[in-house]
Backbone as JSON, one array per atom type, in Angstrom:
{
  "sequence": "XXXXXXXXXXXXXXXXXXXXXXXXXXXXXXXXXXXXXXXXXXXXXXXXXXXXXXXXXXXXXXXXXXXXXXXXXXXXXXXXXXXXXXXXXXXXXXXXXXXXXXXXXXXXXXXXXXXXXXXXXXXXXXXXXXXXXXXXXXXXXXXXXXXXXXXXXXXXX",
  "N": [[31.72, -10.15, 10.79], [33.86, -12.85, 10.34], [36.49, -14.14, 12.5], [39.93, -13.91, 11.56], [42.84, -15.7, 10.62], [46.32, -16.24, 9.95], [48.89, -18.21, 8.5], [51.93, -20.18, 8.07], [52.98, -22.8, 6.06], [55.64, -24.6, 5.96], [57.82, -26.44, 3.76], [59.97, -29.15, 2.79], [62.27, -30.94, 0.72], [63.57, -34.1, 1.1], [65.86, -36.9, 1.27], [64.09, -38.82, 1.95], [61.77, -37.93, 0.86], [58.98, -35.63, 0.4], [58.49, -33.35, 3.05], [56.67, -31.72, 5.66], [56.37, -28.92, 7.87], [54.99, -28.93, 11.01], [53.3, -27.67, 13.93], [52.88, -28.23, 17.42], [50.26, -27.37, 19.53], [50.68, -25.56, 22.57], [50.24, -25.69, 26.18], [47.91, -26.78, 28.76], [45.49, -27.79, 27.73], [46.07, -29.05, 25.36], [48.02, -30.87, 25.93], [47.89, -33.73, 26.12], [47.05, -34.47, 23.66], [47.48, -35.62, 20.34], [47.35, -37.0, 17.58], [45.61, -35.44, 14.99], [45.82, -32.96, 16.17], [47.89, -31.2, 15.6], [49.17, -28.24, 13.96], [49.5, -25.65, 11.41], [51.93, -23.13, 11.98], [50.37, -20.3, 13.13], [48.24, -17.38, 13.48], [45.89, -14.9, 14.72], [44.74, -11.96, 12.96], [44.12, -8.5, 12.15], [42.28, -5.92, 10.33], [44.24, -4.07, 9.83], [46.55, -5.21, 8.93], [48.28, -7.18, 6.53], [47.54, -10.49, 5.3], [49.84, -12.05, 4.71], [51.88, -10.6, 6.05], [50.97, -10.92, 8.66], [51.11, -13.72, 8.9], [53.9, -14.13, 8.74], [54.72, -12.67, 11.01], [53.39, -14.07, 13.08], [54.55, -16.63, 12.8], [57.21, -16.08, 13.53], [56.79, -15.27, 16.21], [55.69, -17.59, 17.37], [57.49, -19.62, 16.77], [59.99, -18.68, 17.35], [61.93, -17.73, 15.66], [62.32, -16.19, 12.4], [60.49, -17.31, 9.47], [61.97, -18.37, 6.48], [62.24, -17.89, 2.95], [60.72, -18.09, -0.37], [57.61, -16.98, -0.48], [54.46, -18.42, -1.23], [51.06, -18.14, -1.9], [48.54, -20.2, -0.46], [45.88, -19.95, -0.34], [42.67, -19.69, 1.36], [40.81, -21.17, 4.09], [37.77, -21.98, 5.58], [37.38, -22.69, 8.91], [35.95, -25.25, 11.09], [35.1, -23.82, 13.33], [34.35, -21.44, 12.26], [36.25, -19.52, 11.87], [38.45, -18.01, 9.53], [41.22, -19.22, 7.87], [44.18, -18.2, 6.42], [46.75, -19.32, 4.33], [50.24, -19.66, 3.62], [53.06, -20.82, 1.77], [56.44, -22.03, 1.71], [59.62, -23.17, 0.61], [61.9, -24.52, 2.85], [64.4, -25.19, 5.36], [63.87, -25.25, 8.14], [65.11, -25.2, 11.43], [64.03, -27.22, 13.83], [64.95, -27.58, 16.39], [65.42, -25.13, 17.44], [63.1, -23.95, 18.3], [61.31, -21.62, 20.15], [58.78, -20.56, 21.72], [56.41, -17.83, 22.09], [54.56, -16.83, 25.05], [51.37, -17.52, 26.66], [48.76, -16.56, 28.94], [46.78, -18.47, 31.15], [43.98, -19.44, 33.07], [44.38, -22.09, 35.18], [44.05, -25.06, 37.0], [40.72, -24.95, 35.45], [38.51, -22.5, 36.82], [39.92, -22.3, 39.18], [41.18, -20.12, 40.12], [43.84, -19.81, 39.9], [46.51, -18.92, 37.78], [48.56, -19.62, 34.95], [51.52, -19.46, 32.89], [51.97, -20.45, 29.56], [53.55, -21.99, 26.71], [52.69, -20.98, 23.39], [53.22, -22.73, 21.34], [54.42, -25.93, 21.85], [56.19, -27.65, 20.68], [57.75, -28.47, 17.52], [57.74, -30.28, 14.47], [59.11, -32.0, 11.63], [57.24, -33.69, 9.22], [56.61, -36.52, 7.14], [54.37, -36.52, 4.36], [52.15, -38.37, 4.56], [52.12, -38.97, 7.3], [51.8, -36.39, 8.3], [49.18, -35.89, 7.51], [47.82, -37.47, 9.35], [48.39, -36.16, 11.7], [47.72, -33.39, 11.53], [45.28, -30.82, 12.24], [42.02, -31.54, 11.23], [40.57, -29.58, 9.86], [42.56, -28.13, 8.63], [43.77, -29.78, 6.85], [43.23, -29.61, 4.02], [45.16, -27.74, 3.18], [47.47, -29.21, 2.86], [46.85, -30.73, 0.59], [46.64, -28.65, -1.25], [49.25, -27.7, -1.27], [50.58, -29.94, -2.38], [49.36, -29.97, -4.96], [50.3, -27.56, -5.91], [53.07, -28.03, -5.99], [53.15, -30.12, -7.84], [52.33, -28.78, -10.09], [54.55, -27.49, -10.77], [54.84, -24.85, -10.07], [56.2, -24.01, -7.89], [59.53, -24.34, -7.12]],
  "CA": [[32.92, -10.59, 10.09], [34.53, -13.92, 11.09], [37.9, -13.95, 12.84], [40.85, -14.38, 10.53], [44.19, -16.06, 11.04], [47.23, -16.5, 8.83], [50.01, -19.05, 8.9], [52.91, -20.62, 7.07], [53.25, -24.23, 5.94], [56.94, -24.81, 5.32], [58.07, -27.78, 3.24], [61.33, -29.42, 2.32], [62.48, -32.21, 0.03], [64.69, -34.82, 1.67], [66.05, -38.2, 0.62], [62.88, -39.6, 2.27], [60.64, -37.34, 0.14], [58.42, -34.36, 0.84], [58.15, -33.21, 4.46], [56.08, -30.43, 6.03], [56.6, -28.52, 9.25], [53.79, -28.7, 11.81], [53.55, -27.26, 15.31], [51.94, -28.76, 18.4], [49.84, -26.3, 20.45], [51.1, -25.7, 23.96], [49.24, -25.51, 27.22], [47.33, -28.0, 29.32], [44.37, -28.31, 26.94], [46.6, -29.84, 24.24], [49.16, -31.66, 26.39], [47.74, -35.17, 25.87], [46.49, -34.68, 22.32], [48.52, -35.74, 19.33], [46.76, -37.15, 16.26], [44.57, -34.46, 14.73], [45.99, -31.78, 17.02], [48.97, -30.35, 15.12], [48.7, -27.11, 13.17], [50.52, -24.79, 10.83], [52.11, -21.97, 12.86], [49.44, -19.28, 12.65], [47.6, -16.55, 14.5], [44.88, -13.95, 14.26], [45.15, -10.63, 12.52], [43.02, -7.57, 11.89], [42.23, -5.21, 9.05], [45.4, -3.18, 9.69], [47.71, -6.02, 8.6], [48.03, -8.13, 5.45], [47.61, -11.89, 5.72], [51.23, -12.51, 4.67], [52.61, -9.96, 7.14], [50.52, -11.58, 9.89], [51.66, -15.08, 8.9], [55.32, -14.02, 9.08], [54.81, -12.23, 12.41], [52.97, -15.17, 13.95], [55.57, -17.67, 12.73], [58.34, -15.64, 14.36], [56.39, -15.29, 17.62], [55.43, -18.95, 17.85], [58.62, -20.52, 16.55], [61.2, -18.1, 17.93], [62.76, -17.12, 14.61], [61.49, -16.01, 11.21], [60.46, -18.25, 8.35], [62.7, -17.88, 5.32], [61.86, -18.52, 1.7], [59.86, -17.35, -1.32], [56.27, -17.37, -0.05], [53.41, -18.58, -2.23], [49.76, -18.25, -1.23], [47.78, -21.45, -0.59], [44.46, -19.62, -0.24], [42.08, -19.68, 2.7], [39.87, -22.24, 4.43], [36.93, -21.71, 6.75], [37.49, -23.75, 9.9], [34.66, -25.6, 11.71], [34.73, -22.75, 14.28], [33.96, -20.25, 11.51], [37.45, -18.72, 11.6], [39.05, -18.17, 8.2], [42.67, -19.32, 7.96], [44.92, -17.97, 5.18], [48.04, -19.99, 4.46], [51.31, -19.43, 2.65], [54.06, -21.88, 1.83], [57.77, -21.75, 1.19], [60.58, -24.24, 0.85], [62.82, -24.1, 3.9], [64.89, -26.27, 6.2], [63.79, -24.66, 9.48], [65.68, -26.04, 12.48], [63.03, -27.35, 14.9], [65.58, -27.56, 17.71], [65.52, -23.74, 17.9], [61.76, -23.43, 18.62], [61.13, -20.96, 21.44], [57.51, -19.88, 21.5], [55.91, -16.83, 23.03], [53.72, -17.42, 26.1], [50.05, -16.98, 26.93], [48.31, -16.79, 30.31], [45.54, -19.22, 31.21], [43.59, -19.94, 34.38], [44.44, -23.55, 35.15], [42.85, -25.66, 36.4], [39.58, -24.04, 35.3], [37.8, -22.0, 38.01], [40.77, -22.5, 40.36], [41.72, -18.84, 40.55], [45.29, -19.79, 39.63], [46.83, -18.82, 36.35], [49.93, -19.97, 34.59], [51.97, -19.09, 31.55], [52.22, -21.62, 28.75], [53.97, -21.65, 25.35], [51.67, -21.19, 22.36], [53.67, -23.94, 20.64], [55.37, -26.61, 22.74], [57.21, -28.3, 19.85], [57.49, -28.52, 16.09], [58.42, -31.41, 13.84], [58.95, -32.26, 10.21], [56.54, -34.94, 8.98], [56.28, -36.95, 5.79], [52.99, -36.12, 4.08], [51.17, -39.32, 5.1], [52.05, -38.77, 8.75], [51.24, -35.06, 8.51], [47.72, -36.02, 7.4], [47.31, -38.04, 10.61], [48.66, -35.26, 12.82], [47.19, -32.04, 11.37], [43.86, -30.58, 12.48], [41.28, -31.89, 10.0], [40.18, -28.36, 9.15], [43.71, -27.58, 7.9], [44.29, -30.79, 5.93], [43.24, -29.17, 2.62], [46.39, -27.03, 2.84], [48.43, -30.22, 2.39], [46.47, -31.02, -0.79], [46.97, -27.48, -2.07], [50.71, -27.71, -1.43], [50.89, -30.99, -3.37], [48.94, -29.51, -6.28], [51.22, -26.49, -6.3], [54.35, -28.63, -6.33], [52.97, -30.88, -9.07], [52.19, -27.86, -11.23], [55.87, -26.87, -10.95], [54.78, -23.43, -9.79], [57.21, -23.79, -6.87], [60.64, -25.26, -7.32]],
  "C": [[33.6, -11.69, 10.92], [35.98, -13.55, 11.42], [38.75, -14.54, 11.74], [42.21, -14.67, 11.14], [45.02, -16.33, 9.8], [48.42, -17.29, 9.34], [50.87, -19.48, 7.74], [53.1, -22.13, 7.19], [54.57, -24.39, 5.19], [57.04, -26.25, 4.83], [59.53, -27.9, 2.86], [61.32, -30.78, 1.62], [63.71, -32.86, 0.64], [64.86, -36.13, 0.9], [64.85, -39.11, 0.89], [61.65, -39.07, 1.54], [60.2, -36.03, 0.74], [58.09, -34.41, 2.33], [57.58, -31.81, 4.69], [56.31, -30.19, 7.51], [55.26, -28.23, 9.93], [54.19, -28.38, 13.24], [52.47, -27.86, 16.22], [51.56, -27.65, 19.38], [50.28, -26.6, 21.88], [49.94, -25.53, 24.92], [48.58, -26.81, 27.62], [46.18, -28.59, 28.51], [44.84, -29.25, 25.83], [47.65, -30.86, 24.67], [49.06, -33.14, 26.04], [47.15, -35.47, 24.5], [47.61, -34.71, 21.31], [47.9, -35.84, 17.94], [45.59, -36.18, 16.1], [44.68, -33.19, 15.54], [47.03, -30.8, 16.51], [48.43, -29.31, 14.14], [49.85, -26.47, 12.39], [50.71, -23.65, 11.83], [51.28, -20.81, 12.31], [48.91, -18.46, 13.82], [46.67, -15.54, 13.87], [45.5, -12.64, 13.82], [43.91, -9.8, 12.23], [43.16, -6.89, 10.55], [43.46, -4.34, 8.79], [46.66, -3.92, 9.25], [47.35, -6.96, 7.44], [48.16, -9.55, 5.98], [49.06, -12.39, 5.73], [52.06, -11.89, 5.79], [52.25, -10.62, 8.47], [51.11, -12.98, 10.0], [53.13, -15.06, 9.3], [55.51, -13.62, 10.54], [54.48, -13.39, 13.36], [53.99, -16.31, 13.95], [56.73, -17.31, 13.64], [58.01, -15.7, 15.84], [56.28, -16.71, 18.15], [56.63, -19.88, 17.73], [59.94, -19.96, 17.07], [62.16, -17.52, 16.93], [61.92, -17.07, 13.32], [61.56, -17.16, 10.22], [61.19, -17.6, 7.18], [62.18, -18.57, 4.07], [61.03, -17.59, 0.83], [58.43, -17.82, -1.07], [55.28, -17.37, -1.2], [52.1, -18.79, -1.47], [49.09, -19.6, -1.52], [46.27, -21.21, -0.46], [43.98, -19.66, 1.2], [41.06, -20.8, 2.84], [39.07, -21.78, 5.64], [36.99, -22.93, 7.67], [36.11, -24.08, 10.48], [34.18, -24.53, 12.7], [34.2, -21.51, 13.59], [35.14, -19.35, 11.18], [37.96, -19.03, 10.2], [40.57, -18.15, 8.36], [43.25, -19.16, 6.56], [46.29, -18.62, 5.36], [48.96, -19.64, 3.3], [52.31, -20.56, 2.81], [55.38, -21.38, 1.28], [58.64, -22.97, 1.47], [61.62, -23.73, 1.83], [63.31, -25.33, 4.65], [64.97, -25.75, 7.63], [64.28, -25.66, 10.52], [64.72, -26.1, 13.67], [63.65, -27.36, 16.3], [65.69, -26.14, 18.27], [64.18, -23.16, 18.32], [61.74, -22.88, 20.05], [59.92, -20.05, 21.3], [57.26, -18.78, 22.52], [54.94, -17.53, 23.99], [52.34, -16.79, 26.12], [49.67, -17.34, 28.36], [46.95, -17.46, 30.28], [45.25, -19.59, 32.66], [43.56, -21.46, 34.3], [44.75, -24.08, 36.54], [41.69, -24.65, 36.33], [38.9, -23.74, 36.65], [38.6, -22.2, 39.31], [41.25, -21.18, 40.94], [43.22, -18.73, 40.34], [45.51, -19.66, 38.13], [48.3, -19.17, 36.14], [50.24, -19.49, 33.19], [52.39, -20.35, 30.82], [52.69, -21.19, 27.37], [52.82, -21.87, 24.36], [51.95, -22.46, 21.57], [54.66, -24.64, 21.56], [56.44, -27.38, 21.97], [56.79, -28.23, 18.39], [58.28, -29.68, 15.52], [58.17, -31.4, 12.34], [58.28, -33.63, 10.05], [56.45, -35.23, 7.49], [54.78, -36.7, 5.6], [51.95, -37.07, 4.67], [51.01, -39.15, 6.6], [51.47, -37.4, 9.08], [49.71, -35.09, 8.42], [47.1, -36.59, 8.67], [47.39, -37.03, 11.76], [47.91, -33.93, 12.74], [45.7, -31.97, 11.75], [43.11, -30.81, 11.18], [40.88, -30.67, 9.2], [41.3, -27.73, 8.35], [44.27, -28.56, 6.89], [44.24, -30.35, 4.47], [44.48, -28.37, 2.21], [47.46, -28.0, 2.34], [48.14, -30.58, 0.93], [46.85, -29.86, -1.72], [48.48, -27.39, -2.29], [51.11, -28.74, -2.47], [50.54, -30.55, -4.77], [49.88, -28.44, -6.8], [52.56, -27.07, -6.74], [54.26, -29.43, -7.64], [52.85, -29.98, -10.29], [53.52, -27.18, -11.56], [55.87, -25.37, -10.75], [55.81, -23.05, -8.74], [58.31, -24.79, -7.1], [61.61, -25.22, -6.16]]
}
């Protein structure tokens, strides 16, 4: 069974148009990466938890406060790694200045014997859709298309 993760793609309508919330992974492996490195806030879950419950839990852990809104499923996508990511969306105006991520431990530099603690997410930003396409991991880009299709169908208001 492939690993599974669940996350939340928040969106908002502004005077500039549609914007989506993306998060930049923390830690030294991602520090100098930008285009194609951003992600929806997400994390792994097991059989004892629903995808939506996991998505809400992971959002709170990685962003420092819960996502608010009426959640709609965007389906799942198999990532190049084989992991299956389930995504949900909701309209929200999440304040990115409040991001305070949980930490993970990593040996760094590799094979040094030293370990450090790093935030899972080092920052989050709202992006217009065109810019979000440049920033998001390519394996998650279809979630942007699914959000657009959902909004165009008037299923979410």
